ChimeraX commands (.cxc) that place a marker at each C-alpha (Angstrom):
marker #1 position -19.48,7.73,8.21 radius 0.5
marker #1 position -17.17,8.26,10.83 radius 0.5
marker #1 position -14.20,6.04,11.06 radius 0.5
marker #1 position -11.81,6.52,14.21 radius 0.5
marker #1 position -12.96,10.35,14.38 radius 0.5
marker #1 position -12.30,10.93,10.45 radius 0.5
marker #1 position -15.70,11.68,9.02 radius 0.5
marker #1 position -15.25,10.10,5.28 radius 0.5
marker #1 position -18.29,9.78,2.91 radius 0.5
marker #1 position -17.16,6.54,1.09 radius 0.5
marker #1 position -19.84,6.59,-1.17 radius 0.5
marker #1 position -18.59,9.39,-2.65 radius 0.5
marker #1 position -15.38,7.49,-3.61 radius 0.5
marker #1 position -14.91,5.60,-7.08 radius 0.5
marker #1 position -15.43,1.94,-6.67 radius 0.5
marker #1 position -18.26,-0.95,-6.73 radius 0.5
marker #1 position -21.40,-0.27,-6.06 radius 0.5
marker #1 position -21.84,-0.95,-1.70 radius 0.5
marker #1 position -25.22,-1.19,-2.04 radius 0.5
marker #1 position -25.24,-4.15,-4.40 radius 0.5
marker #1 position -21.59,-5.80,-2.38 radius 0.5
marker #1 position -22.94,-5.16,1.40 radius 0.5
marker #1 position -20.33,-7.56,2.81 radius 0.5
marker #1 position -17.36,-5.36,1.80 radius 0.5
marker #1 position -15.13,-3.82,4.72 radius 0.5
marker #1 position -13.25,-0.60,5.30 radius 0.5
marker #1 position -9.97,-0.11,7.19 radius 0.5
marker #1 position -8.21,3.25,8.47 radius 0.5
marker #1 position -4.52,3.38,9.20 radius 0.5
marker #1 position -4.30,6.89,10.75 radius 0.5
marker #1 position -0.51,8.48,10.81 radius 0.5
marker #1 position 0.16,9.25,14.47 radius 0.5
marker #1 position 2.85,11.50,13.62 radius 0.5
marker #1 position 0.76,13.44,11.37 radius 0.5
marker #1 position -2.74,14.58,10.18 radius 0.5
marker #1 position -2.88,11.63,7.60 radius 0.5
marker #1 position -4.76,8.53,7.26 radius 0.5
marker #1 position -4.78,5.87,4.58 radius 0.5
marker #1 position -8.19,4.26,4.38 radius 0.5
marker #1 position -8.56,1.13,2.43 radius 0.5
marker #1 position -12.28,0.54,1.51 radius 0.5
marker #1 position -14.43,-1.75,-0.46 radius 0.5
marker #1 position -12.11,-4.74,0.68 radius 0.5
marker #1 position -13.51,-7.74,-0.56 radius 0.5
marker #1 position -12.22,-11.49,-1.43 radius 0.5
marker #1 position -11.20,-11.50,-5.13 radius 0.5
marker #1 position -10.27,-15.09,-5.07 radius 0.5
marker #1 position -10.29,-17.79,-2.71 radius 0.5
marker #1 position -8.41,-16.35,0.63 radius 0.5
marker #1 position -7.32,-13.30,-1.59 radius 0.5
marker #1 position -8.40,-10.11,-0.41 radius 0.5
marker #1 position -8.43,-6.23,-2.23 radius 0.5
marker #1 position -9.35,-3.43,-1.54 radius 0.5
marker #1 position -9.08,0.39,-2.69 radius 0.5
marker #1 position -6.79,3.38,-1.50 radius 0.5
marker #1 position -7.73,6.55,-0.53 radius 0.5
marker #1 position -5.11,8.67,1.55 radius 0.5
marker #1 position -6.59,11.37,3.56 radius 0.5
marker #1 position -5.14,14.72,5.21 radius 0.5
marker #1 position -6.96,17.06,7.76 radius 0.5
marker #1 position -9.02,14.83,10.25 radius 0.5
marker #1 position -11.02,18.16,11.25 radius 0.5
marker #1 position -12.05,18.49,7.74 radius 0.5
marker #1 position -10.73,15.41,5.73 radius 0.5
marker #1 position -9.52,15.63,2.16 radius 0.5
marker #1 position -9.24,13.19,-0.23 radius 0.5
marker #1 position -5.21,13.78,-1.41 radius 0.5
marker #1 position -4.62,10.55,-3.32 radius 0.5
marker #1 position -7.35,7.77,-4.81 radius 0.5
marker #1 position -5.68,6.00,-7.38 radius 0.5
marker #1 position -8.40,4.15,-9.91 radius 0.5
marker #1 position -5.87,1.18,-11.00 radius 0.5
marker #1 position -4.31,0.47,-7.32 radius 0.5
marker #1 position -5.52,-2.29,-5.51 radius 0.5
marker #1 position -4.09,-3.08,-1.71 radius 0.5
marker #1 position -3.69,-6.75,-0.59 radius 0.5
marker #1 position -5.21,-8.34,2.30 radius 0.5
marker #1 position -7.18,-7.57,5.34 radius 0.5
marker #1 position -4.55,-6.95,8.04 radius 0.5
marker #1 position -1.22,-5.06,8.51 radius 0.5
marker #1 position -1.73,-3.77,4.56 radius 0.5
marker #1 position -0.34,-0.23,5.77 radius 0.5
marker #1 position 2.59,1.16,7.88 radius 0.5
marker #1 position 4.20,4.22,8.37 radius 0.5
marker #1 position 7.63,5.23,8.81 radius 0.5
marker #1 position 8.48,6.20,12.59 radius 0.5
marker #1 position 8.83,9.71,11.54 radius 0.5
marker #1 position 5.55,9.71,9.45 radius 0.5
marker #1 position 7.47,10.62,6.12 radius 0.5
marker #1 position 6.90,7.51,4.24 radius 0.5
marker #1 position 3.55,5.09,4.00 radius 0.5
marker #1 position 4.16,1.15,2.99 radius 0.5
marker #1 position 1.21,-0.31,1.46 radius 0.5
marker #1 position 1.22,-4.08,0.40 radius 0.5
marker #1 position -0.06,-3.93,-3.44 radius 0.5
marker #1 position -1.85,-6.44,-5.13 radius 0.5
marker #1 position 0.05,-6.17,-8.64 radius 0.5
marker #1 position -1.81,-8.62,-10.85 radius 0.5
marker #1 position -0.45,-9.11,-14.48 radius 0.5
marker #1 position -3.04,-10.33,-16.39 radius 0.5
marker #1 position -0.73,-10.93,-19.40 radius 0.5
marker #1 position 0.74,-14.24,-18.01 radius 0.5
marker #1 position -1.63,-14.56,-15.20 radius 0.5
marker #1 position 0.86,-13.41,-12.56 radius 0.5
marker #1 position 0.51,-12.23,-8.92 radius 0.5
marker #1 position 2.95,-10.76,-6.71 radius 0.5
marker #1 position 2.78,-8.49,-3.82 radius 0.5
marker #1 position 5.28,-5.51,-3.77 radius 0.5
marker #1 position 5.41,-3.19,-1.08 radius 0.5
marker #1 position 4.86,0.43,-2.37 radius 0.5
marker #1 position 6.33,3.21,-0.76 radius 0.5
marker #1 position 4.65,6.81,-0.81 radius 0.5
marker #1 position 6.29,10.02,-0.01 radius 0.5
marker #1 position 3.65,12.82,0.48 radius 0.5
marker #1 position 5.89,15.69,1.21 radius 0.5
marker #1 position 7.80,15.25,-2.20 radius 0.5
marker #1 position 4.83,13.88,-3.93 radius 0.5
marker #1 position 6.67,10.83,-5.02 radius 0.5
marker #1 position 6.23,6.88,-4.84 radius 0.5
marker #1 position 8.47,3.92,-4.99 radius 0.5
marker #1 position 8.45,0.27,-4.28 radius 0.5
marker #1 position 10.36,-2.63,-2.88 radius 0.5
marker #1 position 10.02,-5.32,-5.57 radius 0.5
marker #1 position 9.31,-8.88,-3.78 radius 0.5
marker #1 position 6.73,-11.56,-4.61 radius 0.5
marker #1 position 5.46,-12.19,-1.39 radius 0.5
marker #1 position 5.12,-8.89,0.49 radius 0.5
marker #1 position 2.25,-9.53,2.26 radius 0.5
marker #1 position 4.45,-11.58,5.03 radius 0.5
marker #1 position 6.34,-8.79,5.74 radius 0.5
marker #1 position 6.65,-5.55,8.08 radius 0.5
marker #1 position 9.26,-2.63,8.05 radius 0.5
marker #1 position 11.49,-1.81,10.76 radius 0.5
marker #1 position 13.01,1.88,10.57 radius 0.5
marker #1 position 16.66,1.98,11.16 radius 0.5
marker #1 position 16.96,5.34,10.32 radius 0.5
marker #1 position 15.41,8.03,8.38 radius 0.5
marker #1 position 16.33,6.25,5.23 radius 0.5
marker #1 position 17.53,2.89,5.90 radius 0.5
marker #1 position 14.88,0.13,6.67 radius 0.5
marker #1 position 14.63,-3.58,7.48 radius 0.5
marker #1 position 12.17,-6.12,6.22 radius 0.5
marker #1 position 10.63,-8.29,8.93 radius 0.5
marker #1 position 9.54,-11.45,7.79 radius 0.5
marker #1 position 6.76,-12.30,9.91 radius 0.5
marker #1 position 5.51,-15.87,8.36 radius 0.5
marker #1 position 8.13,-17.52,6.46 radius 0.5
marker #1 position 6.82,-19.43,3.35 radius 0.5
marker #1 position 9.10,-22.06,1.89 radius 0.5
marker #1 position 7.71,-21.25,-1.40 radius 0.5
marker #1 position 9.91,-18.11,-1.49 radius 0.5
marker #1 position 13.07,-17.18,-0.66 radius 0.5
marker #1 position 13.08,-15.18,2.96 radius 0.5
marker #1 position 14.07,-11.55,2.62 radius 0.5
marker #1 position 14.18,-11.41,6.57 radius 0.5
marker #1 position 16.72,-9.04,7.97 radius 0.5
marker #1 position 17.27,-7.27,4.47 radius 0.5
marker #1 position 18.22,-3.56,4.61 radius 0.5
marker #1 position 17.22,-1.12,2.21 radius 0.5
marker #1 position 18.40,2.18,1.53 radius 0.5
marker #1 position 15.43,4.13,0.29 radius 0.5
marker #1 position 17.82,6.61,-1.21 radius 0.5
marker #1 position 18.75,3.77,-3.64 radius 0.5
marker #1 position 15.69,3.08,-5.10 radius 0.5
marker #1 position 14.02,4.92,-8.10 radius 0.5
marker #1 position 11.44,6.99,-7.33 radius 0.5
marker #1 position 8.35,8.23,-9.33 radius 0.5
marker #1 position 6.20,11.31,-9.73 radius 0.5
marker #1 position 2.76,10.42,-7.65 radius 0.5
marker #1 position 0.70,11.60,-10.61 radius 0.5
marker #1 position 2.29,8.12,-12.21 radius 0.5
marker #1 position 0.96,6.10,-9.73 radius 0.5
marker #1 position -1.79,4.38,-11.71 radius 0.5
marker #1 position 0.87,3.22,-13.75 radius 0.5
marker #1 position 2.37,1.27,-10.81 radius 0.5
marker #1 position 1.78,-2.40,-12.28 radius 0.5
marker #1 position 3.27,-1.56,-15.60 radius 0.5
marker #1 position 6.01,0.53,-13.55 radius 0.5
marker #1 position 6.57,-2.18,-11.28 radius 0.5
marker #1 position 6.79,-5.45,-13.90 radius 0.5
marker #1 position 8.93,-3.17,-16.11 radius 0.5
marker #1 position 11.62,-2.72,-13.07 radius 0.5
marker #1 position 14.64,-5.08,-14.31 radius 0.5
marker #1 position 16.36,-5.06,-10.63 radius 0.5
marker #1 position 17.17,-1.61,-9.17 radius 0.5
marker #1 position 13.95,-1.86,-6.78 radius 0.5
marker #1 position 14.07,-5.60,-6.19 radius 0.5
marker #1 position 15.56,-7.27,-3.38 radius 0.5
marker link #1:1,2 radius 0.2
marker link #1:2,3 radius 0.2
marker link #1:3,4 radius 0.2
marker link #1:4,5 radius 0.2
marker link #1:5,6 radius 0.2
marker link #1:6,7 radius 0.2
marker link #1:7,8 radius 0.2
marker link #1:8,9 radius 0.2
marker link #1:9,10 radius 0.2
marker link #1:10,11 radius 0.2
marker link #1:11,12 radius 0.2
marker link #1:12,13 radius 0.2
marker link #1:13,14 radius 0.2
marker link #1:14,15 radius 0.2
marker link #1:15,16 radius 0.2
marker link #1:16,17 radius 0.2
marker link #1:17,18 radius 0.2
marker link #1:18,19 radius 0.2
marker link #1:19,20 radius 0.2
marker link #1:20,21 radius 0.2
marker link #1:21,22 radius 0.2
marker link #1:22,23 radius 0.2
marker link #1:23,24 radius 0.2
marker link #1:24,25 radius 0.2
marker link #1:25,26 radius 0.2
marker link #1:26,27 radius 0.2
marker link #1:27,28 radius 0.2
marker link #1:28,29 radius 0.2
marker link #1:29,30 radius 0.2
marker link #1:30,31 radius 0.2
marker link #1:31,32 radius 0.2
marker link #1:32,33 radius 0.2
marker link #1:33,34 radius 0.2
marker link #1:34,35 radius 0.2
marker link #1:35,36 radius 0.2
marker link #1:36,37 radius 0.2
marker link #1:37,38 radius 0.2
marker link #1:38,39 radius 0.2
marker link #1:39,40 radius 0.2
marker link #1:40,41 radius 0.2
marker link #1:41,42 radius 0.2
marker link #1:42,43 radius 0.2
marker link #1:43,44 radius 0.2
marker link #1:44,45 radius 0.2
marker link #1:45,46 radius 0.2
marker link #1:46,47 radius 0.2
marker link #1:47,48 radius 0.2
marker link #1:48,49 radius 0.2
marker link #1:49,50 radius 0.2
marker link #1:50,51 radius 0.2
marker link #1:51,52 radius 0.2
marker link #1:52,53 radius 0.2
marker link #1:53,54 radius 0.2
marker link #1:54,55 radius 0.2
marker link #1:55,56 radius 0.2
marker link #1:56,57 radius 0.2
marker link #1:57,58 radius 0.2
marker link #1:58,59 radius 0.2
marker link #1:59,60 radius 0.2
marker link #1:60,61 radius 0.2
marker link #1:61,62 radius 0.2
marker link #1:62,63 radius 0.2
marker link #1:63,64 radius 0.2
marker link #1:64,65 radius 0.2
marker link #1:65,66 radius 0.2
marker link #1:66,67 radius 0.2
marker link #1:67,68 radius 0.2
marker link #1:68,69 radius 0.2
marker link #1:69,70 radius 0.2
marker link #1:70,71 radius 0.2
marker link #1:71,72 radius 0.2
marker link #1:72,73 radius 0.2
marker link #1:73,74 radius 0.2
marker link #1:74,75 radius 0.2
marker link #1:75,76 radius 0.2
marker link #1:76,77 radius 0.2
marker link #1:77,78 radius 0.2
marker link #1:78,79 radius 0.2
marker link #1:79,80 radius 0.2
marker link #1:80,81 radius 0.2
marker link #1:81,82 radius 0.2
marker link #1:82,83 radius 0.2
marker link #1:83,84 radius 0.2
marker link #1:84,85 radius 0.2
marker link #1:85,86 radius 0.2
marker link #1:86,87 radius 0.2
marker link #1:87,88 radius 0.2
marker link #1:88,89 radius 0.2
marker link #1:89,90 radius 0.2
marker link #1:90,91 radius 0.2
marker link #1:91,92 radius 0.2
marker link #1:92,93 radius 0.2
marker link #1:93,94 radius 0.2
marker link #1:94,95 radius 0.2
marker link #1:95,96 radius 0.2
marker link #1:96,97 radius 0.2
marker link #1:97,98 radius 0.2
marker link #1:98,99 radius 0.2
marker link #1:99,100 radius 0.2
marker link #1:100,101 radius 0.2
marker link #1:101,102 radius 0.2
marker link #1:102,103 radius 0.2
marker link #1:103,104 radius 0.2
marker link #1:104,105 radius 0.2
marker link #1:105,106 radius 0.2
marker link #1:106,107 radius 0.2
marker link #1:107,108 radius 0.2
marker link #1:108,109 radius 0.2
marker link #1:109,110 radius 0.2
marker link #1:110,111 radius 0.2
marker link #1:111,112 radius 0.2
marker link #1:112,113 radius 0.2
marker link #1:113,114 radius 0.2
marker link #1:114,115 radius 0.2
marker link #1:115,116 radius 0.2
marker link #1:116,117 radius 0.2
marker link #1:117,118 radius 0.2
marker link #1:118,119 radius 0.2
marker link #1:119,120 radius 0.2
marker link #1:120,121 radius 0.2
marker link #1:121,122 radius 0.2
marker link #1:122,123 radius 0.2
marker link #1:123,124 radius 0.2
marker link #1:124,125 radius 0.2
marker link #1:125,126 radius 0.2
marker link #1:126,127 radius 0.2
marker link #1:127,128 radius 0.2
marker link #1:128,129 radius 0.2
marker link #1:129,130 radius 0.2
marker link #1:130,131 radius 0.2
marker link #1:131,132 radius 0.2
marker link #1:132,133 radius 0.2
marker link #1:133,134 radius 0.2
marker link #1:134,135 radius 0.2
marker link #1:135,136 radius 0.2
marker link #1:136,137 radius 0.2
marker link #1:137,138 radius 0.2
marker link #1:138,139 radius 0.2
marker link #1:139,140 radius 0.2
marker link #1:140,141 radius 0.2
marker link #1:141,142 radius 0.2
marker link #1:142,143 radius 0.2
marker link #1:143,144 radius 0.2
marker link #1:144,145 radius 0.2
marker link #1:145,146 radius 0.2
marker link #1:146,147 radius 0.2
marker link #1:147,148 radius 0.2
marker link #1:148,149 radius 0.2
marker link #1:149,150 radius 0.2
marker link #1:150,151 radius 0.2
marker link #1:151,152 radius 0.2
marker link #1:152,153 radius 0.2
marker link #1:153,154 radius 0.2
marker link #1:154,155 radius 0.2
marker link #1:155,156 radius 0.2
marker link #1:156,157 radius 0.2
marker link #1:157,158 radius 0.2
marker link #1:158,159 radius 0.2
marker link #1:159,160 radius 0.2
marker link #1:160,161 radius 0.2
marker link #1:161,162 radius 0.2
marker link #1:162,163 radius 0.2
marker link #1:163,164 radius 0.2
marker link #1:164,165 radius 0.2
marker link #1:165,166 radius 0.2
marker link #1:166,167 radius 0.2
marker link #1:167,168 radius 0.2
marker link #1:168,169 radius 0.2
marker link #1:169,170 radius 0.2
marker link #1:170,171 radius 0.2
marker link #1:171,172 radius 0.2
marker link #1:172,173 radius 0.2
marker link #1:173,174 radius 0.2
marker link #1:174,175 radius 0.2
marker link #1:175,176 radius 0.2
marker link #1:176,177 radius 0.2
marker link #1:177,178 radius 0.2
marker link #1:178,179 radius 0.2
marker link #1:179,180 radius 0.2
marker link #1:180,181 radius 0.2
marker link #1:181,182 radius 0.2
marker link #1:182,183 radius 0.2
marker link #1:183,184 radius 0.2
marker link #1:184,185 radius 0.2
marker link #1:185,186 radius 0.2
marker link #1:186,187 radius 0.2
marker link #1:187,188 radius 0.2
view
């Protein structure tokens, strides 16, 4: 299947049987500064008005190679779920962080730096409402695009990426455990 010029065999990626679930969607977010794309695939409604999909990060548009395809990480939503930093160094992804113990759901923003092979996160309960503005190479600002009175707005909050705790990319399938174990360093 070709999506925006990327020839991708979605059926070769792990996930649900697409023949049994034909109404799933796929979205590709291409990094215009580099030869990288995030494919959010098998997007489906997992509970009323809540959508989740699998993540595959690809490189080399002429001959796509999957460089990251976590088994236990689910991306939230249908729109604006992936964003790149202006220089293309960072990928910001809205994650559906469901903790079955306690029936807790939050939408933090995962930050991936493929060059350094590390990830971090912005600990925020309702990250689905936010986009990120680059201020310089290492500082970003949260922009609240839809204020939800149920949560304190973090609109305008400036975050220095160098002050976040970073984890080796090989640990990304432990994202939920790492996220909920965080006691404040990456929380906003």
